[in-house]
N, CA, C and O of each residue as an XYZ file, in Angstrom:
964
protein
N      48.789     65.806    112.261
C      49.803     64.528    112.763
C      49.038     63.104    113.160
O      49.404     62.052    112.637
N      48.108     63.141    113.982
C      47.075     61.920    113.857
C      47.031     60.884    113.041
O      47.414     59.714    113.060
N      46.272     61.843    112.060
C      46.495     61.034    110.814
C      47.461     60.460    110.055
O      47.391     59.518    109.266
N      48.744     61.419    110.525
C      50.193     59.869    110.180
C      50.107     59.054    110.987
O      50.192     57.888    110.599
N      49.929     59.290    112.262
C      50.656     58.782    113.055
C      49.625     56.620    112.723
O      50.121     55.504    112.571
N      48.463     57.017    112.758
C      47.384     56.129    112.079
C      47.910     55.251    111.107
O      48.218     54.067    111.246
N      48.008     56.292    109.656
C      48.734     55.956    108.287
C      50.014     54.984    108.578
O      50.402     54.154    107.756
N      50.512     55.157    109.626
C      51.538     54.301    110.178
C      51.414     53.007    110.991
O      52.436     52.361    111.224
N      50.430     52.667    111.356
C      49.967     51.902    112.210
C      50.152     52.104    113.636
O      50.630     51.137    114.229
N      49.819     53.383    114.486
C      49.913     53.331    115.297
C      48.089     53.675    116.002
O      47.261     54.415    115.473
N      47.935     52.997    117.090
C      46.846     53.069    117.718
C      46.735     53.541    119.101
O      47.481     53.156    120.001
N      45.732     54.432    119.253
C      45.632     54.247    120.476
C      44.230     54.987    120.671
O      43.462     54.951    119.710
N      43.789     55.717    121.937
C      42.737     56.578    122.370
C      42.667     58.261    121.528
O      43.149     59.295    121.991
N      42.229     58.175    120.747
C      42.493     59.808    120.471
C      41.926     60.933    121.004
O      42.206     62.121    120.844
N      41.088     60.390    121.659
C      40.127     61.701    121.957
C      40.772     62.324    123.243
O      40.457     63.415    123.718
N      41.069     62.057    123.398
C      42.457     62.799    124.753
C      43.170     63.486    123.930
O      42.834     64.658    124.102
N      44.249     63.403    122.849
C      44.754     63.559    122.251
C      44.694     65.390    121.514
O      45.445     66.352    121.353
N      43.643     65.089    121.328
C      42.498     67.034    121.115
C      42.829     68.276    122.225
O      42.390     69.426    122.240
N      43.729     67.630    123.105
C      44.197     68.651    124.481
C      45.631     68.409    124.753
O      46.396     67.501    124.429
N      45.779     69.608    125.517
C      47.391     70.154    125.539
C      46.853     69.391    126.979
O      45.836     69.882    127.469
N      47.396     68.362    127.604
C      47.456     68.349    129.110
C      48.764     69.350    129.704
O      49.336     69.972    128.809
N      49.019     69.456    130.385
C      50.830     70.161    131.145
C      50.378     69.940    132.846
O      49.735     70.798    133.450
N      50.814     68.708    133.444
C      50.506     68.718    135.024
C      52.318     69.208    135.814
O      53.466     68.782    135.689
N      51.739     70.136    136.483
C      52.914     70.380    137.374
C      53.018     70.600    138.953
O      52.301     71.574    139.182
N      53.279     70.388    139.510
C      53.675     70.941    141.108
C      52.071     71.488    141.328
O      51.211     70.710    141.740
N      51.827     72.630    141.069
C      50.782     74.095    141.241
C      49.813     73.658    140.325
O      49.081     74.642    140.220
N      49.051     72.159    139.088
C      48.567     72.868    139.384
C      48.309     72.120    137.508
O      49.398     72.064    136.936
N      47.480     71.764    136.890
C      47.356     71.206    135.850
C      46.289     71.960    134.531
O      45.058     71.968    134.551
N      47.243     72.590    133.375
C      46.515     73.259    132.422
C      46.122     72.508    131.222
O      46.991     71.764    130.767
N      44.865     72.555    130.548
C      44.239     72.239    129.440
C      44.008     73.047    128.265
O      43.357     74.091    128.280
N      44.380     72.704    127.573
C      44.177     73.189    126.087
C      43.780     72.994    125.060
O      44.533     72.341    124.337
N      42.242     73.502    124.380
C      42.317     72.711    123.336
C      41.401     73.697    121.952
O      41.742     74.809    121.549
N      40.222     72.886    121.460
C      39.565     73.808    119.900
C      38.774     75.472    121.136
O      38.854     76.646    120.774
N      38.180     75.053    122.357
C      37.722     75.289    122.876
C      38.149     76.503    123.925
O      37.477     77.360    124.500
N      39.598     76.186    123.915
C      39.897     77.391    124.978
C      40.244     78.771    124.262
O      40.379     79.873    124.795
N      40.394     78.302    122.429
C      40.841     78.828    121.285
C      39.626     79.943    121.354
O      39.729     81.131    121.048
N      38.594     79.346    121.773
C      37.580     80.713    121.688
C      37.274     81.381    122.518
O      38.013     81.250    123.494
N      36.228     82.337    122.687
C      36.001     83.504    124.002
C      35.046     82.875    124.562
O      34.937     83.278    125.720
N      34.099     81.875    124.247
C      33.191     81.653    124.747
C      32.644     79.912    125.069
O      31.531     79.527    125.430
N      33.714     79.225    124.821
C      33.333     77.786    124.693
C      33.801     77.961    125.926
O      34.471     78.835    126.476
N      33.010     76.326    126.453
C      32.926     76.040    127.897
C      33.772     74.466    127.204
O      33.484     73.879    126.161
N      35.010     74.070    128.362
C      35.862     72.727    128.152
C      35.045     71.634    128.586
O      34.952     71.526    129.809
N      34.258     70.561    127.689
C      33.685     69.295    128.316
C      34.550     68.877    129.380
O      35.648     69.255    129.790
N      33.360     67.580    129.857
C      34.096     66.892    131.104
C      35.133     66.359    130.924
O      36.125     66.470    131.645
N      34.967     65.287    129.283
C      35.504     64.537    129.033
C      37.658     64.598    128.728
O      38.659     63.917    128.509
N      37.026     66.254    129.002
C      38.586     67.277    128.867
C      39.039     67.185    129.850
O      40.208     66.803    129.907
N      38.393     67.462    130.931
C      39.559     67.227    132.150
C      40.502     66.177    132.466
O      40.260     65.078    131.967
N      41.279     66.264    133.016
C      41.943     64.649    133.350
C      42.216     64.327    134.893
O      43.306     63.827    135.173
N      41.405     64.550    135.788
C      40.429     64.232    136.532
C      39.083     64.244    137.038
O      38.531     65.251    137.480
N      38.337     62.583    136.932
C      37.376     62.915    137.531
C      36.591     62.714    138.625
O      36.786     61.876    139.506
N      35.343     63.813    138.521
C      35.130     63.544    140.191
C      34.266     62.524    140.730
O      33.041     62.537    140.613
N      34.942     61.634    141.329
C      34.314     60.664    142.172
C      33.775     60.653    143.717
O      32.920     59.902    144.186
N      34.659     61.910    144.526
C      33.885     61.803    145.420
C      32.551     62.889    146.162
O      32.629     64.117    146.150
N      31.639     62.277    146.638
C      30.282     63.189    146.966
C      30.556     63.900    148.044
O      30.839     65.096    148.105
N      30.426     62.803    149.244
C      30.369     63.225    150.452
C      31.472     64.108    150.940
O      32.670     63.836    150.868
N      30.682     65.736    151.698
C      31.749     66.431    152.325
C      32.686     65.652    152.966
O      32.687     64.436    153.160
N      33.968     67.022    153.456
C      34.887     66.579    154.116
C      36.264     67.409    154.685
O      37.126     67.909    153.963
N      36.235     67.418    156.267
C      37.125     67.906    156.983
C      38.033     68.202    156.666
O      38.588     67.131    156.423
N      38.958     69.247    156.371
C      40.239     69.181    156.242
C      41.479     70.293    156.800
O      41.723     71.283    156.110
N      41.991     70.125    157.677
C      42.905     70.905    158.779
C      43.969     70.989    158.166
O      44.754     70.089    157.869
N      44.044     72.636    157.859
C      45.628     72.893    156.799
C      46.397     73.516    157.516
O      46.046     74.694    157.575
N      47.815     73.176    158.447
C      48.404     74.123    159.275
C      49.076     74.925    158.359
O      48.886     74.721    157.160
N      49.920     75.905    158.769
C      50.897     77.325    158.010
C      51.544     77.515    159.772
O      51.120     77.589    160.926
N      53.115     77.525    158.828
C      54.018     78.300    160.095
C      54.451     79.285    159.254
O      54.440     78.994    158.058
N      55.029     80.952    159.728
C      55.513     81.829    159.211
C      54.876     81.516    157.279
O      55.647     81.601    156.323
N      53.692     81.247    157.175
C      53.028     81.318    155.221
C      52.816     80.317    154.960
O      51.885     79.943    154.247
N      54.125     79.255    155.791
C      54.089     77.845    154.438
C      53.235     76.696    155.337
O      53.237     76.324    156.510
N      52.537     76.368    154.155
C      51.634     74.677    154.653
C      53.060     73.730    155.620
O      54.284     73.652    155.514
N      52.405     73.375    156.183
C      53.529     72.507    157.080
C      52.815     71.605    157.764
O      53.178     71.285    158.896
N      51.802     71.110    157.241
C      50.657     70.261    158.013
C      49.903     69.971    157.344
O      49.897     70.643    156.312
N      49.116     69.164    157.414
C      47.970     68.083    156.330
C      46.718     67.356    157.689
O      47.379     66.408    158.113
N      45.641     67.349    158.326
C      45.173     66.791    159.060
C      45.814     66.716    160.164
O      45.119     66.010    160.894
N      47.146     67.176    160.954
C      47.793     67.237    161.854
C      49.264     66.388    161.465
O      50.060     66.413    162.405
N      49.717     65.697    160.325
C      50.454     64.948    159.641
C      51.284     65.975    159.207
O      50.754     66.698    158.363
N      52.850     66.373    159.642
C      53.387     66.892    159.685
C      54.305     66.784    158.056
O      54.958     65.775    157.791
N      54.207     68.074    157.007
C      55.078     67.363    155.730
C      55.999     68.897    155.358
O      56.158     69.973    155.935
N      56.251     68.564    154.663
C      57.420     69.729    153.875
C      56.477     70.622    153.218
O      55.289     70.302    153.246
N      56.781     71.550    152.709
C      55.614     72.458    151.714
C      55.249     71.491    150.726
O      54.153     70.970    150.524
N      56.456     71.319    150.083
C      55.983     70.628    148.823
C      55.137     69.680    149.075
O      54.145     69.627    148.347
N      55.312     68.524    150.331
C      54.563     67.466    150.322
C      53.119     68.050    150.893
O      51.979     67.584    150.881
N      53.323     68.491    151.075
C      51.292     69.019    151.987
C      50.211     69.594    150.613
O      48.991     69.428    150.625
N      51.120     70.409    149.275
C      50.545     70.794    149.036
C      50.294     69.068    147.812
O      49.119     68.905    147.483
N      51.169     68.130    147.335
C      50.384     67.611    147.062
C      49.393     66.003    147.685
O      48.782     65.147    147.046
N      49.634     66.179    149.170
C      48.853     65.678    149.852
C      47.471     66.034    149.803
O      46.522     65.251    149.839
N      47.425     67.542    149.701
C      45.985     67.903    149.675
C      45.544     68.346    148.413
O      44.584     69.088    148.204
N      46.603     67.650    147.258
C      45.695     67.900    146.235
C      45.530     66.200    145.794
O      44.877     66.016    144.767
N      46.003     65.117    146.407
C      45.607     63.824    146.659
C      44.035     63.811    146.960
O      43.217     63.051    146.442
N      43.717     65.067    148.149
C      42.409     64.671    148.665
C      41.607     65.103    148.139
O      40.524     64.544    147.964
N      41.995     66.529    147.627
C      40.749     67.453    147.259
C      40.536     67.229    145.544
O      39.483     67.240    144.906
N      41.343     67.113    145.271
C      41.339     66.884    143.623
C      40.246     65.924    143.161
O      39.442     66.434    142.381
N      40.038     64.597    143.488
C      38.567     64.040    142.800
C      37.483     64.883    143.347
O      36.340     64.547    143.038
N      37.632     65.884    144.080
C      35.971     66.405    144.370
C      35.650     67.453    142.655
O      34.636     67.986    142.206
N      36.835     67.361    142.228
C      36.486     68.714    141.098
C      36.772     69.414    141.075
O      36.782     70.096    140.050
N      37.374     69.903    142.560
C      37.605     71.244    142.854
C      38.562     72.368    142.559
O      39.574     72.171    143.231
N      38.671     73.495    141.816
C      39.808     74.497    141.735
C      39.844     74.095    139.925
O      40.828     74.423    139.261
N      38.844     73.480    139.388
C      38.789     73.786    137.801
C      38.123     75.450    137.623
O      37.302     75.937    138.401
N      38.837     76.302    136.132
C      38.763     76.837    136.193
C      39.385     77.503    134.621
O      40.015     76.763    133.866
N      39.118     78.954    134.266
C      39.804     78.652    132.620
C      40.273     80.287    132.844
O      39.625     81.334    132.867
N      41.314     80.061    132.953
C      41.754     81.486    133.322
C      42.067     82.295    131.991
O      42.169     81.518    131.042
N      42.247     83.609    131.646
C      42.097     84.633    130.802
C      43.709     85.842    131.180
O      43.818     86.810    131.933
N      44.637     85.211    130.307
C      45.702     86.084    130.187
C      46.283     86.939    129.514
O      45.916     86.818    128.346
N      47.513     88.322    129.719
C      48.279     88.961    128.550
C      49.000     88.211    128.488
O      49.241     87.408    129.389
N      49.679     88.270    127.147
C      50.836     87.132    127.078
C      52.295     88.305    126.808
O      52.285     88.450    125.585
N      52.951     88.778    127.122
C      54.301     89.223    126.875
C      54.246     89.654    125.667
O      53.390     90.518    125.476
N      54.634     89.463    125.122
C      54.674     89.662    123.147
C      52.861     90.338    122.762
O      52.634     90.770    121.631
N      51.576     90.329    124.006
C      50.342     91.620    123.858
C      49.541     90.728    123.599
O      48.432     91.156    123.921
N      49.433     89.366    123.055
C      48.475     88.401    122.960
C      47.622     87.938    123.567
O      48.139     86.950    124.089
N      46.286     88.004    123.962
C      45.116     87.410    124.555
C      45.763     86.258    125.540
O      46.906     86.444    125.957
N      45.293     85.482    125.785
C      45.293     83.733    125.889
C      44.510     83.750    127.224
O      44.285     84.533    128.147
N      44.062     81.866    126.673
C      42.890     81.789    127.425
C      42.924     79.993    127.743
O      42.972     79.214    126.791
N      42.897     79.582    128.941
C      43.901     77.943    129.004
C      43.143     77.550    130.005
O      43.183     78.340    130.948
N      42.430     76.580    130.172
C      41.656     75.754    131.124
C      42.739     75.197    132.403
O      43.769     74.716    131.930
N      42.689     75.186    133.664
C      42.967     74.336    134.693
C      42.519     74.170    136.062
O      41.888     74.929    136.797
N      43.119     72.676    136.289
C      42.513     72.399    137.453
C      43.765     72.126    138.205
O      44.841     71.667    137.823
N      43.223     72.650    139.739
C      44.267     73.062    140.634
C      44.001     73.283    141.914
O      44.232     74.258    142.630
N      43.212     71.718    142.226
C      42.373     72.045    143.859
C      43.461     72.646    145.112
O      43.254     73.625    145.830
N      44.760     71.666    145.123
C      45.968     71.907    146.333
C      46.335     74.051    146.252
O      46.378     74.929    147.114
N      46.501     74.033    144.844
C      46.318     75.777    144.815
C      45.615     76.717    145.530
O      45.841     77.566    146.392
N      44.369     76.142    144.675
C      43.352     77.492    144.917
C      42.852     77.522    146.326
O      42.477     78.514    146.951
N      42.921     75.905    146.848
C      42.507     76.360    148.208
C      43.065     76.473    149.307
O      42.592     76.809    150.392
N      44.735     76.008    148.843
C      45.734     76.587    149.856
C      46.162     78.808    149.583
O      47.073     79.508    150.026
N      45.119     79.086    148.799
C      45.766     79.982    148.558
C      45.101     81.078    149.221
O      45.679     82.114    149.549
N      43.515     80.766    149.472
C      42.306     81.013    150.132
C      42.346     80.799    151.316
O      41.840     81.668    152.026
N      42.981     79.519    152.026
C      43.088     79.654    153.239
C      44.508     80.204    153.697
O      44.611     80.122    154.921
N      45.267     80.564    153.283
C      46.508     81.378    154.041
C      45.846     83.077    154.023
O      46.008     83.980    154.844
N      44.983     83.044    152.611
C      44.790     84.557    153.104
C      43.358     84.717    154.143
O      43.039     85.833    154.551
N      42.644     83.616    154.469
C      41.806     84.091    155.983
C      42.605     83.965    156.823
O      42.292     84.654    157.794
N      43.815     83.244    157.016
C      44.580     83.294    158.261
C      45.906     84.208    158.118
O      46.847     83.609    158.640
N      46.256     85.334    157.639
C      46.361     86.980    157.078
C      45.239     87.443    157.757
O      45.338     87.425    158.984
N      44.282     87.822    157.320
C      42.957     88.380    157.542
C      42.701     88.522    159.178
O      42.163     89.541    159.611
N      43.074     87.552    159.979
C      42.806     86.954    161.052
C      44.223     87.884    161.822
O      44.045     88.474    162.887
N      45.467     87.895    161.172
C      46.875     87.957    162.409
C      47.319     89.077    161.560
O      47.796     89.933    162.305
N      47.369     89.428    160.388
C      47.900     90.649    159.732
C      47.287     92.213    160.239
O      46.342     91.902    160.963
N      47.352     93.434    160.215
C      46.816     94.603    160.487
C      47.010     95.520    158.710
O      47.806     95.400    157.779
N      45.633     96.521    159.018
C      44.996     96.633    157.641
C      45.669     97.151    156.450
O      45.197     97.048    155.318
N      46.704     97.671    156.713
C      47.879     98.511    155.703
C      48.765     97.693    155.069
O      49.235     97.916    153.953
N      49.141     96.207    156.152
C      49.848     95.412    156.044
C      49.047     94.191    155.007
O      49.891     93.506    154.429
N      48.053     93.924    154.777
C      47.225     93.555    153.953
C      47.246     94.051    153.351
O      48.153     93.721    152.587
N      46.514     95.245    152.893
C      46.225     95.949    151.897
C      47.951     95.875    150.443
O      47.986     95.334    149.338
N      49.293     96.843    151.354
C      50.326     96.471    150.850
C      50.642     95.381    149.923
O      50.689     95.307    148.695
N      50.863     94.480    150.974
C      50.628     93.087    150.416
C      50.648     92.613    149.253
O      51.626     92.357    148.551
N      48.606     92.389    148.853
C      48.144     92.407    147.684
C      48.767     93.443    146.740
O      48.959     93.163    145.556
N      49.103     94.713    147.289
C      49.784     95.880    145.614
C      50.880     95.250    145.586
O      51.269     95.121    144.425
N      51.654     94.731    146.447
C      53.188     94.461    145.847
C      53.358     93.065    145.318
O      54.263     92.741    144.548
N      52.161     92.024    145.917
C      52.256     90.404    145.527
C      51.264     90.405    143.861
O      51.283     89.474    143.056
N      50.521     91.632    143.713
C      50.167     91.483    142.531
C      50.929     91.839    141.353
O      50.634     91.833    140.158
N      52.328     92.252    142.189
C      53.391     93.446    140.998
C      54.282     92.266    140.455
O      54.589     91.884    139.325
N      54.572     91.844    141.754
C      55.777     90.592    141.940
C      54.971     89.266    140.990
O      55.727     88.366    140.626
N      53.692     89.164    140.654
C      53.177     88.297    139.938
C      53.412     87.927    138.374
O      53.468     86.904    137.692
N      53.560     89.888    138.113
C      52.567     89.954    136.884
C      54.406     90.223    136.358
O      54.677     89.920    135.196
N      55.685     90.848    137.378
C      56.802     90.382    136.670
C      57.638     89.122    136.609
O      58.517     88.974    135.759
N      57.387     88.345    137.400
C      57.698     87.341    137.436
C      57.243     86.267    136.402
O      58.088     85.413    136.133
N      55.798     86.167    135.665
C      55.422     86.472    134.811
C      55.804     86.545    133.354
O      55.754     85.892    132.312
N      56.310     87.963    133.966
C      56.826     88.209    132.126
C      58.449     87.775    132.755
O      59.098     87.989    131.732
N      58.869     87.583    133.179
C      60.370     86.364    133.146
C      60.872     87.983    133.684
O      61.039     88.819    132.796
N      61.066     88.330    134.908
C      61.999     89.298    135.504
C      62.039     88.975    136.794
O      61.572     89.757    137.622
N      62.424     88.151    137.053
C      62.637     87.169    138.447
C      64.024     87.813    138.675
O      64.187     88.016    139.878
N      65.340     88.300    137.737
C      66.080     88.107    138.427
C      66.563     89.808    137.929
O      67.610     90.036    137.322
N      65.786     90.635    138.243
C      65.551     91.733    138.605
C      66.019     92.644    139.667
O      65.508     91.757    140.351
N      66.450     93.471    140.446
C      66.711     93.298    141.467
C      65.332     93.863    142.541
O      65.121     93.266    143.598
N      64.836     94.549    142.296
C      63.270     94.487    142.498
C      62.243     93.464    142.867
O      61.202     93.986    143.266
N      62.237     92.533    142.853
C      62.005     91.277    143.354
C      62.405     90.856    144.481
O      61.772     90.277    145.364
N      63.479     91.160    144.429
C      64.846     90.794    146.280
C      63.993     92.106    147.284
O      63.971     91.989    148.509
N      63.467     93.062    146.730
C      62.972     94.043    147.254
C      61.664     93.617    147.837
O      61.475     93.797    149.040
N      60.449     92.890    146.846
C      59.616     92.904    147.094
C      59.778     91.637    148.305
O      59.216     91.573    149.398
N      60.493     90.932    147.844
C      60.268     89.577    148.417
C      60.752     89.428    149.760
O      60.497     88.486    150.510
N      61.776     90.852    150.114
C      61.763     90.865    151.680
C      60.813     91.450    152.458
O      60.757     91.478    153.687
N      59.826     92.068    151.388
C      58.622     92.832    152.374
C      57.749     91.565    152.698
O      57.606     91.068    153.815
N      57.110     91.071    151.346
C      56.687     90.185    151.520
C      57.052     88.653    152.748
O      56.094     88.051    153.234
N      58.105     88.349    152.987
C      58.338     87.758    153.937
C      58.717     88.130    155.209
O      58.902     87.301    156.100
N      58.822     89.106    155.330
C      58.563     89.600    156.874
C      57.457     89.816    156.939
O      57.226     90.147    158.102
N      56.329     89.836    156.195
C      54.934     89.925    156.577
C      54.156     88.874    157.105
O      53.146     89.041    157.788
N      54.752     87.544    156.706
C      54.852     86.364    157.004
C      55.018     85.953    158.187
O      54.501     84.855    158.395
N      55.831     86.673    159.509
C      56.161     86.122    160.891
C      55.182     85.751    161.949
O      55.444     85.248    163.042
N      53.829     86.121    161.390
C      52.661     85.872    162.513
C      51.871     84.945    161.381
O      51.057     84.760    162.287
N      51.504     84.425    160.615
C      51.339     83.748    159.676
C      50.962     82.251    159.831
O      50.810     81.481    158.883
N      50.810     81.887    161.339
C      51.001     80.370    162.190
C      50.131     80.037    162.533
O      49.619     80.654    163.467
N      49.466     78.882    161.981
C      48.446     78.647    162.741
C      47.357     77.143    161.766
O      47.824     76.413    160.892
N      46.285     77.110    162.169
C      45.361     76.310    160.945
C      44.166     77.079    161.014
O      43.706     77.952    161.751
N      43.713     76.265    159.677
C      42.583     76.661    158.826
C      41.879     75.123    158.629
O      42.126     73.919    158.693
N      40.882     76.044    158.360
C      40.005     74.420    158.600
C      39.028     74.646    157.337
O      38.530     75.759    157.165
N      38.716     73.421    156.322
C      37.784     73.751    155.357
C      37.221     72.599    154.735
O      37.851     71.596    154.401
N      35.959     72.805    154.593
C      34.909     71.860    154.243
C      35.228     71.264    152.704
O      35.381     72.179    151.895
N      35.312     70.406    152.342
C      35.617     70.281    151.120
C      33.972     69.706    150.315
O      33.297     68.914    150.973
N      33.439     70.168    148.900
C      31.884     69.460    148.665
C      32.756     68.946    147.100
O      33.959     68.906    146.843
N      31.573     68.613    146.292
C      32.155     68.528    144.868
C      32.144     69.922    144.540
O      31.351     70.782    144.925
N      33.449     70.066    143.533
C      33.519     71.037    142.754
C      33.294     72.283    143.489
O      32.404     72.962    142.977
N      33.856     72.811    144.582
C      33.803     73.478    145.674
C      34.392     73.323    147.117
O      34.248     72.228    147.659
N      35.162     74.507    147.909
C      35.267     74.330    149.048
C      34.722     75.616    149.649
O      34.234     76.602    149.096
N      34.993     75.264    151.272
C      34.381     76.105    152.426
C      35.416     76.453    153.744
O      35.769     75.663    154.620
N      35.780     77.865    153.603
C      36.888     78.115    154.705
C      36.027     78.185    156.063
O      35.776     79.383    156.195
N      35.601     77.660    156.862
C      34.939     77.346    158.180
C      35.780     78.280    158.934
O      35.161     78.876    159.814
N      36.908     78.541    158.838
C      37.916     79.268    160.204
C      39.197     78.990    160.801
O      39.755     77.925    160.541
N      39.637     79.698    161.449
C      41.371     79.335    161.764
C      41.371     79.288    163.049
O      40.499     79.963    163.595
N      42.280     78.532    163.898
C      43.021     78.821    164.814
C      44.317     79.608    165.389
O      45.129     78.740    165.068
N      44.809     80.225    165.766
C      46.145     80.821    165.654
C      46.438     81.842    167.499
O      45.603     82.097    168.368
N      47.322     82.032    167.470
C      48.043     82.216    168.581
C      48.151     84.033    168.686
O      48.229     84.801    169.645
N      48.108     84.242    167.138
C      48.303     86.026    166.558
C      47.029     86.275    166.156
O      46.764     87.333    165.585
N      46.339     85.584    166.339
C      44.664     86.072    166.349
C      44.537     87.351    166.839
O      44.741     87.717    167.997
N      44.060     88.260    165.545
C      43.578     89.755    166.665
C      42.241     89.584    166.892
O      41.594     90.363    167.591
N      41.854     88.778    166.440
C      39.952     88.873    166.584
C      39.841     88.349    168.573
O      38.863     88.625    169.269
N      40.923     87.690    169.016
C      40.668     87.457    170.103
C      41.471     88.717    171.131
O      41.803     88.572    172.307
N      41.611     89.712    170.439
C      41.906     91.178    171.382
C      40.858     91.324    172.508
O      39.633     91.377    172.405
N      41.683     91.379    173.666
C      40.822     92.051    174.979
C      40.576     93.257    174.936
O      39.784     93.932    175.594
N      41.237     93.505    174.186
C      40.600     95.362    173.903
C      38.368     95.552    173.235
O      37.386     96.264    173.446
N      38.687     94.630    172.613
C      36.787     94.441    172.097
C      36.807     93.902    170.986
O      37.684     93.894    170.122
N      35.703     93.395    171.026
C      34.482     92.271    169.986
C      33.711     92.989    169.061
O      32.868     93.683    169.629
N      33.699     93.073    167.797
C      33.660     93.664    167.033
C      31.391     92.930    167.041
O      30.787     91.859    166.996
N      31.026     94.646    167.140
C      29.435     94.641    167.371
C      29.129     94.561    168.929
O      28.066     95.053    169.308
N      29.764     94.126    169.625
C      29.923     94.271    171.252
C      29.778     95.218    172.251
O      29.565     96.390    171.941
N      29.842     94.960    173.114
C      30.321     96.151    174.000
C      31.877     96.216    174.717
O      32.308     95.342    175.469
N      32.504     97.257    174.377
C      34.178     98.034    174.247
C      34.313     98.328    175.457
O      33.553     99.186    175.906
N      35.453     97.627    176.469
C      35.680     98.534    177.400
C      37.017     98.753    177.154
O      37.845     98.519    178.034
N      37.358     99.202    175.995
C      38.841     99.887    175.600
C      38.919    101.233    175.542
O      40.083    101.634    175.572
N      38.074    102.094    175.469
C      36.853    103.964    175.264
C      35.516    103.811    175.682
O      34.781    102.823    175.674
N      35.292    105.266    176.140
C      34.046    105.817    176.602
C      33.458    106.166    175.689
O      34.031    105.928    174.626
N      32.713    106.552    175.631
C      31.439    107.163    174.875
C      32.022    108.492    174.968
O      32.599    108.291    173.899
N      32.176    108.975    175.094
C      33.286    110.458    174.878
C      34.547    110.481    174.524
O      35.004    111.617    174.646
N      35.186    109.838    174.200
C      36.767    109.454    173.676
C      35.824    108.569    171.970
O      36.288    108.313    170.858
N      34.850    108.424    172.379
C      34.464    108.634    170.387
C      33.958    109.757    170.466
O      35.052    110.267    170.225
N      33.223    110.734    170.597
C      33.120    111.626    170.288
C      33.757    112.439    169.635
O      33.523    113.004    168.566
N      35.356    112.507    170.983
C      36.552    113.334    170.159
C      37.036    112.327    169.133
O      37.742    112.794    168.239
N      36.764    110.942    169.102
C      37.418    110.252    167.869
C      36.679    110.553    166.871
O      37.329    110.197    165.889
N      35.552    111.068    166.476
C      34.990    111.163    165.212
C      35.428    112.704    165.498
O      36.357    112.948    164.728
N      35.199    113.577    166.113
C      35.739    115.411    165.763
C      37.185    115.602    164.817
O      37.618    116.481    164.072
N      37.809    113.853    165.440
C      39.411    114.789    164.707
C      39.354    113.468    163.114
O      39.763    113.529    161.955
N      38.810    112.689    163.723
C      38.832    112.109    161.884
C      37.848    112.721    160.836
O      37.822    112.355    159.661
N      37.219    113.474    161.249
C      35.948    114.334    160.230
C      36.963    115.923    159.568
O      36.790    116.504    158.497
N      37.659    116.146    160.325
C      38.455    117.311    160.256
C      38.847    117.587    159.057
O      38.943    118.800    158.873
N      39.134    116.886    158.088
C      39.915    117.064    157.294
C      39.030    117.701    155.644
O      39.218    118.537    154.760
N      38.144    116.767    155.991
C      36.543    116.654    155.325
C      36.211    118.647    155.432
O      36.207    119.594    154.646
N      35.920    118.360    157.256
C      35.021    119.892    157.373
C      35.800    121.012    156.817
O      35.175    121.872    156.198
N      37.439    121.157    156.986
C      37.857    122.062    156.357
C      37.931    121.848    154.520
O      38.023    122.793    153.737
N      37.865    120.380    154.120
C      37.308    121.249    152.650
C      36.214    121.399    152.112
O      36.105    121.786    150.949
N      35.009    121.053    153.043
C      34.113    121.596    152.676
C      33.631    122.672    152.694
O      32.746    123.081    151.943
N      34.511    123.627    154.122
C      33.768    124.403    154.270
C      34.951    125.811    153.192
O      34.655    126.834    152.575
N      35.845    125.322    153.378
C      36.576    126.339    151.994
C      36.227    126.601    150.434
O      36.179    127.688    149.859
N      35.925    124.903    149.742
C      35.748    125.113    148.417
C      34.482    124.800    148.582
O      34.230    124.606    147.393
N      33.193    124.539    149.281
C      31.956    124.496    149.030
C      31.058    125.259    149.984
O      30.379    124.877    150.937
N      31.383    127.190    149.107
C      30.458    127.784    149.796
C      28.905    128.061    149.774
O      28.330    128.892    150.477
N      28.245    127.104    148.714
C      27.178    127.573    148.394
C      26.734    126.142    149.212
O      25.546    125.844    149.335
């Protein structure tokens, strides 16, 4: 194709034409000869965005009910927040990776991508969830989220079960409101911490590794005995030796 265009007088820089680049709101995919192999990496020139920022930068991301609504205190819609964070973080080369996945027809595929804002938002959102959701909320959200993503990827968006999963996922986000602080560095970012009125670490019932005012040593003895009861029964019945 390139030779055909050249023979018809079309002149341009053809090096980039070696790569298929598709840009969207949630990232940019990069495919080329290297991604058709299982071992080669994409060269620096294949990536659409160059690394130009070298100095560390702190960013504050605001969430309301699980959705990003502000960047550094600036009120934004979720789409605007994604675009704003992408604009800030992309010049650091954050979010570059190569994805390997399965297609619906059974073929494995490999493609490069750069997705600075999505990668930061996903991790920042997960950190906020860890602070405000309960143990089993976190567990089942992860399980159903994986299942939902697989069905979506295989074109099953209209299946009624998707509405059921969405109802659960939406309900888990009621208290996922607060700020997440992130430090940007070349090719990486660091989650610094969060602030939220729903932060369960702020509970007055106790702190991890510190004195606890919620129960006594005798309470702990009783709790330990009850907690071990099922194991004790199984051991006594099945392990006679």
